[in-house]
N, C-alpha and C positions, 0 to 999 in steps of 0.2 A: 429538262426540258430542252436544253442546248446538248447534251450528249445524246441520246434521238438521234436528231434534227442531223447531227455530226457524222453519224451510223447512218444516217441513208442517205446524205450528201457519196457517204462513203461508196456506199454501195451504188450508188452509179456514175461516179466519176472512176472506182478504180481501175472494172476491167477498162479503162480506156488508159489511164497513167501506164501501166501494161503492155502496154499493144509497142509505151513508146521509151520503156524501162525495165531493165531483170528486176526482176521478182528484186533481189537483195537490195539491192540499191534500190529501190522502191518501200523493204522492209527499215534501211536504215533512214531513211530521209521521210518519215511516219513516226520514227524512233525516233531521230534530234527534236518535229517540233512538234511533237507530244511536252520532252525534259523539255526544252526552251517557256511551255506555255507555265507544267507545274513552278518552272522555275519562277519566268514572272508572277508565281501569281502567285509566289512565295515574298516574295523582296515587295508588289507593290503593291497586294491589299487594297482592288478596288470592283466594285457592284459591272461594271463596266467588265471593262478587266477577266469577270469571275468567264461571262456569259461567253464573250469572247473564248475562251481557256478551256473551258467546258467542246463548245463545241470544237473544236481543234485536237479535242483526248480527246472526244466519241469517236469522228470520223478517223483520225491513225490509228485505233483498235480493234476497230471495225473494219481494216481495211489490213491490219495485219493475216485477219482469218482467209482471206483470202487464200 
């Protein structure tokens, strides 16, 4: 569920972020966010972190498509 919410949020904010950043820099930032979220899931294995990381991964994955 949080993956889909992250995708929805990405659809709303990606256009605004692209006005301030280049597409390349935005993709690098989102890739780093998703990588750190996956690493945190691997290390900590907390339920609340799972929700937050799934949201971040969903938002970064949907932003790649823009």
